[in-house]
SELODO-256750 format. One record per residue (C-alpha): x, y, z; residue number from 1. Coordinates in steps of 0.05 Angstrom, whole numbers. Layout:
! residues N
((X Y Z) NUM)
...
END
This chain:
! residues 550
((1 2 -2) 1)
((31 70 -21) 2)
((38 116 33) 3)
((67 185 34) 4)
((72 249 -11) 5)
((137 234 -41) 6)
((115 169 -68) 7)
((48 199 -90) 8)
((84 257 -129) 9)
((131 205 -165) 10)
((75 162 -178) 11)
((35 221 -211) 12)
((91 243 -251) 13)
((102 175 -283) 14)
((28 167 -296) 15)
((19 237 -329) 16)
((81 221 -372) 17)
((50 157 -395) 18)
((-20 192 -407) 19)
((15 243 -445) 20)
((53 193 -488) 21)
((-12 156 -501) 22)
((-51 220 -518) 23)
((0 238 -569) 24)
((-13 174 -614) 25)
((-51 214 -667) 26)
((-22 190 -737) 27)
((-50 129 -773) 28)
((18 98 -775) 29)
((19 101 -693) 30)
((-54 79 -688) 31)
((-39 14 -729) 32)
((25 -7 -688) 33)
((-13 5 -622) 34)
((-54 -60 -616) 35)
((15 -102 -620) 36)
((43 -52 -572) 37)
((-18 -57 -521) 38)
((-17 -139 -529) 39)
((56 -138 -507) 40)
((43 -92 -452) 41)
((-11 -137 -427) 42)
((30 -198 -435) 43)
((85 -166 -393) 44)
((35 -145 -342) 45)
((7 -217 -334) 46)
((76 -246 -333) 47)
((100 -201 -282) 48)
((41 -213 -236) 49)
((38 -289 -241) 50)
((111 -286 -225) 51)
((98 -251 -166) 52)
((44 -301 -145) 53)
((91 -360 -155) 54)
((139 -326 -104) 55)
((94 -310 -45) 56)
((22 -306 -40) 57)
((14 -285 27) 58)
((56 -212 13) 59)
((18 -152 -3) 60)
((71 -140 -55) 61)
((32 -181 -108) 62)
((-28 -137 -105) 63)
((9 -69 -96) 64)
((48 -87 -152) 65)
((-8 -107 -199) 66)
((-40 -37 -188) 67)
((32 -7 -205) 68)
((36 -48 -272) 69)
((-35 -25 -294) 70)
((-12 46 -284) 71)
((50 42 -318) 72)
((42 -12 -373) 73)
((-35 3 -391) 74)
((-46 75 -366) 75)
((-104 53 -314) 76)
((-86 102 -265) 77)
((-104 105 -192) 78)
((-122 33 -182) 79)
((-150 10 -117) 80)
((-173 -55 -90) 81)
((-234 -45 -44) 82)
((-255 -103 7) 83)
((-313 -112 47) 84)
((-311 -124 118) 85)
((-373 -159 144) 86)
((-359 -139 218) 87)
((-370 -69 203) 88)
((-413 -78 137) 89)
((-370 -27 104) 90)
((-316 -28 49) 91)
((-249 2 53) 92)
((-191 14 4) 93)
((-139 -40 26) 94)
((-91 -38 -36) 95)
((-78 27 -80) 96)
((-28 57 -129) 97)
((-22 131 -141) 98)
((-66 152 -79) 99)
((-40 185 -20) 100)
((-46 160 52) 101)
((-103 215 66) 102)
((-139 193 1) 103)
((-137 119 21) 104)
((-167 137 87) 105)
((-224 172 51) 106)
((-238 106 12) 107)
((-293 79 55) 108)
((-364 59 29) 109)
((-426 26 47) 110)
((-466 -23 6) 111)
((-500 17 -50) 112)
((-462 77 -35) 113)
((-436 113 -98) 114)
((-412 68 -155) 115)
((-363 27 -112) 116)
((-420 14 -67) 117)
((-466 -6 -122) 118)
((-415 -58 -151) 119)
((-409 -85 -85) 120)
((-483 -92 -74) 121)
((-503 -120 -141) 122)
((-434 -157 -165) 123)
((-437 -122 -236) 124)
((-386 -88 -273) 125)
((-399 -9 -277) 126)
((-366 39 -329) 127)
((-377 112 -317) 128)
((-352 143 -384) 129)
((-345 214 -351) 130)
((-340 223 -280) 131)
((-362 300 -287) 132)
((-429 277 -317) 133)
((-449 219 -268) 134)
((-486 244 -205) 135)
((-479 179 -167) 136)
((-400 186 -172) 137)
((-377 212 -108) 138)
((-312 233 -122) 139)
((-295 217 -52) 140)
((-222 192 -54) 141)
((-189 240 -104) 142)
((-205 314 -113) 143)
((-227 334 -190) 144)
((-169 389 -191) 145)
((-118 332 -181) 146)
((-140 290 -243) 147)
((-122 307 -316) 148)
((-164 359 -351) 149)
((-212 330 -401) 150)
((-258 270 -396) 151)
((-238 216 -343) 152)
((-273 152 -342) 153)
((-285 103 -280) 154)
((-284 30 -283) 155)
((-302 -17 -226) 156)
((-306 -90 -226) 157)
((-328 -142 -173) 158)
((-278 -184 -141) 159)
((-317 -249 -121) 160)
((-297 -318 -84) 161)
((-346 -365 -118) 162)
((-413 -331 -120) 163)
((-401 -283 -60) 164)
((-372 -207 -74) 165)
((-316 -192 -29) 166)
((-294 -129 -60) 167)
((-282 -83 -118) 168)
((-227 -71 -167) 169)
((-229 4 -197) 170)
((-185 48 -232) 171)
((-187 116 -271) 172)
((-179 116 -348) 173)
((-166 178 -393) 174)
((-218 170 -447) 175)
((-169 206 -502) 176)
((-126 143 -509) 177)
((-107 104 -567) 178)
((-135 40 -539) 179)
((-204 8 -545) 180)
((-247 6 -477) 181)
((-263 -68 -487) 182)
((-190 -83 -487) 183)
((-181 -49 -417) 184)
((-249 -85 -395) 185)
((-217 -155 -412) 186)
((-155 -146 -377) 187)
((-187 -117 -317) 188)
((-231 -177 -316) 189)
((-178 -225 -318) 190)
((-142 -187 -260) 191)
((-205 -179 -217) 192)
((-206 -258 -222) 193)
((-135 -266 -203) 194)
((-144 -223 -141) 195)
((-205 -261 -116) 196)
((-164 -328 -125) 197)
((-103 -293 -91) 198)
((-147 -265 -31) 199)
((-187 -336 -30) 200)
((-112 -373 -25) 201)
((-88 -326 30) 202)
((-152 -336 70) 203)
((-141 -409 64) 204)
((-70 -406 81) 205)
((-84 -361 141) 206)
((-138 -412 166) 207)
((-93 -472 155) 208)
((-35 -440 191) 209)
((-75 -410 249) 210)
((-106 -484 259) 211)
((-35 -514 256) 212)
((-9 -464 304) 213)
((-69 -474 351) 214)
((-59 -548 343) 215)
((18 -549 356) 216)
((8 -504 420) 217)
((-44 -561 441) 218)
((2 -612 426) 219)
((61 -575 462) 220)
((11 -564 521) 221)
((-12 -638 520) 222)
((62 -666 520) 223)
((87 -622 569) 224)
((27 -643 613) 225)
((42 -715 600) 226)
((112 -714 615) 227)
((103 -667 677) 228)
((45 -714 698) 229)
((88 -782 701) 230)
((151 -742 725) 231)
((190 -750 666) 232)
((231 -693 641) 233)
((244 -680 567) 234)
((212 -667 500) 235)
((257 -702 454) 236)
((225 -745 395) 237)
((247 -811 422) 238)
((223 -797 494) 239)
((157 -773 465) 240)
((153 -834 425) 241)
((166 -880 483) 242)
((113 -845 523) 243)
((66 -850 463) 244)
((77 -925 458) 245)
((62 -928 537) 246)
((1 -893 532) 247)
((-26 -934 475) 248)
((-23 -997 515) 249)
((-40 -969 581) 250)
((-114 -992 581) 251)
((-96 -1062 562) 252)
((-80 -1122 614) 253)
((-18 -1150 573) 254)
((46 -1151 599) 255)
((97 -1100 583) 256)
((168 -1107 577) 257)
((213 -1042 585) 258)
((279 -1051 545) 259)
((340 -1005 550) 260)
((408 -993 576) 261)
((423 -987 650) 262)
((398 -924 681) 263)
((350 -905 627) 264)
((296 -896 678) 265)
((256 -963 670) 266)
((219 -950 739) 267)
((203 -884 719) 268)
((167 -908 657) 269)
((138 -967 692) 270)
((106 -921 745) 271)
((83 -877 686) 272)
((49 -938 656) 273)
((10 -950 720) 274)
((-9 -878 723) 275)
((-34 -879 654) 276)
((-76 -937 661) 277)
((-145 -951 699) 278)
((-107 -983 755) 279)
((-72 -916 774) 280)
((-115 -915 840) 281)
((-89 -990 858) 282)
((-18 -1008 889) 283)
((44 -999 849) 284)
((92 -1053 875) 285)
((165 -1054 850) 286)
((214 -1108 861) 287)
((287 -1111 845) 288)
((298 -1185 825) 289)
((374 -1174 831) 290)
((373 -1153 901) 291)
((332 -1215 925) 292)
((366 -1279 948) 293)
((354 -1343 915) 294)
((322 -1377 979) 295)
((275 -1318 990) 296)
((243 -1308 918) 297)
((185 -1352 927) 298)
((164 -1324 998) 299)
((177 -1254 975) 300)
((136 -1259 917) 301)
((78 -1303 933) 302)
((78 -1298 1013) 303)
((75 -1354 1060) 304)
((33 -1389 1112) 305)
((45 -1395 1182) 306)
((95 -1451 1197) 307)
((117 -1453 1125) 308)
((188 -1451 1150) 309)
((227 -1436 1220) 310)
((207 -1366 1241) 311)
((143 -1362 1204) 312)
((98 -1353 1263) 313)
((45 -1318 1222) 314)
((18 -1317 1150) 315)
((42 -1263 1101) 316)
((20 -1236 1040) 317)
((66 -1236 979) 318)
((86 -1178 930) 319)
((31 -1205 877) 320)
((-20 -1207 935) 321)
((-5 -1131 959) 322)
((-8 -1113 889) 323)
((-77 -1142 872) 324)
((-118 -1100 825) 325)
((-59 -1057 808) 326)
((12 -1063 780) 327)
((75 -1102 800) 328)
((141 -1081 771) 329)
((194 -1134 764) 330)
((263 -1100 751) 331)
((322 -1141 725) 332)
((277 -1195 712) 333)
((336 -1231 676) 334)
((362 -1249 748) 335)
((299 -1287 765) 336)
((322 -1360 786) 337)
((295 -1414 732) 338)
((252 -1449 787) 339)
((219 -1385 798) 340)
((209 -1366 723) 341)
((165 -1429 720) 342)
((120 -1408 778) 343)
((120 -1338 751) 344)
((96 -1368 686) 345)
((39 -1405 721) 346)
((21 -1344 754) 347)
((11 -1298 691) 348)
((-22 -1356 653) 349)
((-75 -1371 708) 350)
((-81 -1310 748) 351)
((-70 -1348 816) 352)
((-14 -1358 865) 353)
((0 -1406 923) 354)
((36 -1386 982) 355)
((95 -1420 1007) 356)
((74 -1475 1050) 357)
((-1 -1468 1033) 358)
((-50 -1510 982) 359)
((-102 -1458 971) 360)
((-97 -1423 903) 361)
((-110 -1349 912) 362)
((-138 -1306 855) 363)
((-100 -1246 830) 364)
((-114 -1185 784) 365)
((-36 -1160 768) 366)
((-13 -1118 711) 367)
((62 -1138 704) 368)
((112 -1097 680) 369)
((182 -1128 671) 370)
((249 -1086 652) 371)
((322 -1116 636) 372)
((376 -1084 604) 373)
((398 -1157 581) 374)
((386 -1188 516) 375)
((334 -1242 537) 376)
((334 -1275 471) 377)
((405 -1294 477) 378)
((391 -1313 550) 379)
((335 -1363 521) 380)
((383 -1393 468) 381)
((434 -1403 526) 382)
((385 -1434 566) 383)
((384 -1389 625) 384)
((319 -1356 616) 385)
((254 -1397 598) 386)
((229 -1387 523) 387)
((160 -1390 542) 388)
((162 -1338 598) 389)
((203 -1298 548) 390)
((146 -1299 499) 391)
((99 -1282 555) 392)
((135 -1225 579) 393)
((150 -1197 505) 394)
((79 -1185 489) 395)
((92 -1110 486) 396)
((165 -1087 486) 397)
((180 -1013 492) 398)
((251 -993 480) 399)
((272 -937 525) 400)
((322 -881 491) 401)
((391 -874 521) 402)
((408 -806 541) 403)
((457 -796 488) 404)
((401 -804 437) 405)
((362 -748 470) 406)
((417 -692 481) 407)
((364 -638 470) 408)
((332 -664 542) 409)
((404 -660 581) 410)
((395 -582 600) 411)
((326 -594 631) 412)
((347 -660 664) 413)
((412 -626 692) 414)
((377 -569 722) 415)
((321 -617 751) 416)
((377 -657 785) 417)
((413 -596 805) 418)
((355 -567 839) 419)
((338 -625 875) 420)
((403 -637 900) 421)
((413 -571 925) 422)
((350 -569 963) 423)
((365 -634 995) 424)
((433 -612 1016) 425)
((419 -539 1028) 426)
((467 -518 980) 427)
((463 -464 921) 428)
((510 -487 863) 429)
((491 -469 792) 430)
((522 -485 722) 431)
((541 -436 670) 432)
((525 -440 595) 433)
((598 -476 584) 434)
((575 -528 637) 435)
((515 -544 608) 436)
((549 -554 535) 437)
((602 -598 565) 438)
((548 -643 595) 439)
((510 -648 527) 440)
((579 -663 498) 441)
((584 -719 543) 442)
((569 -793 522) 443)
((536 -813 588) 444)
((543 -893 583) 445)
((511 -894 648) 446)
((451 -851 625) 447)
((407 -815 671) 448)
((433 -852 733) 449)
((507 -832 716) 450)
((478 -761 704) 451)
((443 -756 774) 452)
((506 -785 808) 453)
((553 -740 776) 454)
((513 -677 794) 455)
((505 -697 867) 456)
((581 -705 875) 457)
((589 -639 838) 458)
((542 -603 886) 459)
((573 -634 949) 460)
((646 -620 929) 461)
((636 -547 895) 462)
((677 -497 922) 463)
((648 -437 887) 464)
((572 -426 873) 465)
((576 -425 790) 466)
((612 -481 760) 467)
((639 -478 690) 468)
((659 -532 639) 469)
((730 -527 666) 470)
((705 -545 741) 471)
((667 -605 721) 472)
((720 -631 665) 473)
((761 -666 725) 474)
((693 -707 743) 475)
((681 -730 671) 476)
((721 -776 630) 477)
((754 -748 560) 478)
((706 -746 507) 479)
((704 -803 459) 480)
((734 -850 510) 481)
((713 -921 498) 482)
((757 -957 552) 483)
((718 -1017 572) 484)
((704 -1033 648) 485)
((749 -1091 647) 486)
((807 -1051 619) 487)
((795 -996 666) 488)
((797 -1043 722) 489)
((865 -1076 704) 490)
((900 -1010 694) 491)
((873 -983 758) 492)
((903 -995 827) 493)
((863 -1043 870) 494)
((849 -991 922) 495)
((801 -952 869) 496)
((747 -1006 859) 497)
((696 -958 902) 498)
((700 -898 853) 499)
((639 -888 811) 500)
((658 -927 750) 501)
((597 -932 700) 502)
((582 -1005 689) 503)
((533 -1017 637) 504)
((510 -1094 633) 505)
((552 -1138 593) 506)
((529 -1211 564) 507)
((544 -1273 594) 508)
((598 -1291 551) 509)
((632 -1222 557) 510)
((684 -1241 609) 511)
((731 -1301 600) 512)
((753 -1347 653) 513)
((819 -1318 652) 514)
((787 -1247 670) 515)
((748 -1276 725) 516)
((804 -1313 756) 517)
((851 -1252 753) 518)
((795 -1207 788) 519)
((787 -1255 847) 520)
((861 -1257 853) 521)
((869 -1181 851) 522)
((816 -1177 899) 523)
((845 -1228 947) 524)
((795 -1277 942) 525)
((736 -1235 947) 526)
((685 -1247 896) 527)
((638 -1184 913) 528)
((699 -1138 900) 529)
((717 -1176 837) 530)
((649 -1170 813) 531)
((648 -1096 829) 532)
((715 -1090 795) 533)
((691 -1123 734) 534)
((622 -1077 728) 535)
((580 -1137 748) 536)
((533 -1147 805) 537)
((550 -1204 853) 538)
((495 -1248 829) 539)
((522 -1243 757) 540)
((593 -1259 777) 541)
((570 -1321 817) 542)
((535 -1343 756) 543)
((595 -1338 714) 544)
((637 -1369 769) 545)
((594 -1429 774) 546)
((598 -1441 704) 547)
((673 -1447 708) 548)
((671 -1499 754) 549)
((622 -1543 718) 550)
END
């Protein structure tokens, strides 16, 4: 939209020069040549307009330049596009060329008011051959003294979308021009149709864009609500995918197997599944299978009757009975002894348990969520995990992303851990931008658990309130380091076993007999310390050690 007197004066000078040039076409030779000239001008105008349409329909440049080209190439001056506003029931000049800001402001019309209002109301072309002789011509926008002397015509065409009139395309025309009026009408009809299409597409694009923005805002709020509801921090695609899978199966009763590396937050996801399910008001029981001795598994899971063993003075409900109606989470299920695997399978198939020392079957309604960082398929092939139980557990597998695969979540996670640990220890330690960048660059083999432990250590040992990348570098291994736990243990002195070495799970065949023997020898025969040195639990080490003896 043209604004400012300087622009108006410039436009007026160009228009007057073109009008004079057209009016000077008086010889027969010039008249014969003019049709081809005007056709080339029309083609140039359409070419320029369609080119602009192809670049950006949402910009006002297309419509403003269309009016500019009408004046410069065809001599149809002071073009304006008037659009109707249903809210105010008035039409206003929205785009113009050759009009000042004040003239544009005066271009307001009601339905059937003046020529422009009549075109709006009736949807028909109106041609005023001489504005000085037409009583209904308002002359509201441009004062007559500012127009060229002699007869001036006014052409107004409806702009339509479908069968609805949405505006008017109008121009002034000098009558003493060597160009037929019908040619001007033809090109203006084409342009009015193009304006209607442009405005229709712009409205459609705007509507779809606004709908998408609203939808995106709703999704963002929903995702933030979902993650905050479950206590899960982050918004990376991998994390949201895992949550989406979790929610899709939340209403079923099928067993869920959470897979992923150690420290990826399996317990948090298991609780999220419980909270998303209809069982959310019922008990959520979590059990770490690696922490229960083999001899106590049955009594812990299924309970016992009075007198079942020495010291059993009263009957006791097991974890399955306590979880009745709710969810039971068996973490590190790969540590379950073979004898218990059979009994667990029976419980899952029949929905009943029998207490240790009892004969009565007790009906239980429990949703099982299991987790492991081991490859149970490999365990099945090696005969240390029942195949039928594996199939029963693996009905709905959900893979949890590693921290390294969701680096965009690291800043939020780090700040959450920092705030929590600061509050717990009454400290006020913070990270600067370089520290956050260094945390994002770390490979995090121990995932979220490693980050939590690291930040707790940083907070407790910090000697200043704001830590930088240089301050935390000492606590992090070199970027890209791939030293295995075994190699690290061999190169470290025997007194360093208790430092926070990241110990990801390794397969059963990961350690040779020589490595196990060497570890025991270095630890003076202490198998627990040897297991710790090799990055294993005591149960994992004992299982491998027993295999050596057979």
